[in-house]
C-alpha positions as CSV (number, residue, x, y, z in Angstrom):
1,X,77.2,-17.6,55.8
2,X,74.8,-16.8,53.0
3,X,71.7,-14.5,53.6
4,X,69.4,-17.4,52.7
5,X,70.7,-19.3,55.6
6,X,69.6,-16.6,57.9
7,X,66.0,-17.0,57.0
8,X,63.9,-17.9,59.9
9,X,66.4,-16.9,62.6
10,X,64.9,-14.9,65.4
11,X,66.3,-11.5,66.5
12,X,66.9,-11.3,70.3
13,X,68.1,-8.3,72.2
14,X,71.1,-9.0,74.4
15,X,70.1,-6.5,77.1
16,X,66.7,-7.7,77.9
17,X,66.3,-10.9,76.1
18,X,63.4,-9.4,74.0
19,X,62.4,-11.0,70.7
20,X,62.6,-8.3,68.1
21,X,61.5,-10.2,65.2
22,X,62.5,-12.8,62.5
23,X,65.0,-12.4,59.9
24,X,62.6,-13.3,57.1
25,X,60.5,-10.2,58.1
26,X,63.4,-7.9,57.4
27,X,65.2,-5.8,54.7
28,X,68.8,-5.0,54.4
29,X,70.4,-1.5,53.8
30,X,73.4,-1.8,51.7
31,X,76.0,0.8,51.0
32,X,75.9,1.3,47.2
33,X,79.4,2.5,47.0
34,X,81.2,-0.4,48.6
35,X,78.4,-3.2,48.8
36,X,78.7,-3.6,52.6
37,X,75.7,-4.1,54.7
38,X,74.9,-1.1,56.9
39,X,71.8,-2.3,58.8
40,X,68.8,-4.5,59.0
41,X,65.3,-2.9,58.7
42,X,62.9,-4.9,60.9
43,X,59.3,-3.9,59.5
44,X,56.6,-2.8,62.0
45,X,53.4,-4.7,62.7
46,X,52.6,-8.2,62.9
47,X,50.9,-10.7,60.4
48,X,49.6,-8.6,57.3
49,X,50.2,-5.4,59.2
50,X,48.2,-6.3,62.3
51,X,50.2,-6.4,65.6
52,X,51.6,-4.1,68.4
53,X,54.6,-2.4,66.6
54,X,53.7,0.2,64.1
55,X,57.2,1.5,63.4
56,X,60.3,0.1,61.5
57,X,63.4,-0.5,63.6
58,X,66.7,0.0,62.2
59,X,69.4,-2.3,63.5
60,X,73.0,-1.3,62.6
61,X,74.9,-4.2,61.3
62,X,77.6,-3.5,64.0
63,X,75.0,-4.2,66.6
64,X,75.2,-7.9,65.8
65,X,76.8,-9.8,68.7
66,X,76.4,-13.3,67.6
67,X,74.8,-15.3,64.9
68,X,73.8,-18.8,66.2
69,X,72.0,-21.7,64.6
70,X,68.6,-20.6,65.6
71,X,69.0,-16.7,66.5
72,X,70.7,-13.5,65.9
73,X,71.7,-11.7,69.2
74,X,72.1,-8.0,69.0
75,X,73.2,-5.2,71.4
76,X,70.2,-2.9,71.9
77,X,71.7,0.5,72.1
78,X,68.8,3.1,72.0
79,X,71.2,5.6,70.4
80,X,72.0,3.2,67.5
81,X,68.8,1.2,67.1
82,X,66.2,3.8,65.9
83,X,62.6,3.4,65.6
84,X,61.1,5.1,62.3
85,X,57.5,6.0,62.4
86,X,55.5,4.9,59.2
């Protein structure tokens, strides 16, 4: 699957069914030594910075359980998924 095909998919937490965000609102962290994807950065805030969440959420690539046609399901491990204050 190409990254362009991921656009618009919702990120859903497996543990509580919470909608975390949308892939189009994310950045990738790529390991420069080997080119692998390490994590997804989910930006804080809502539309134009307005919204409830003010921190960035780091979702390790290994937390992805399933990539479906409309959503990406992740395991929400509080020790792995870290909120980074802006």
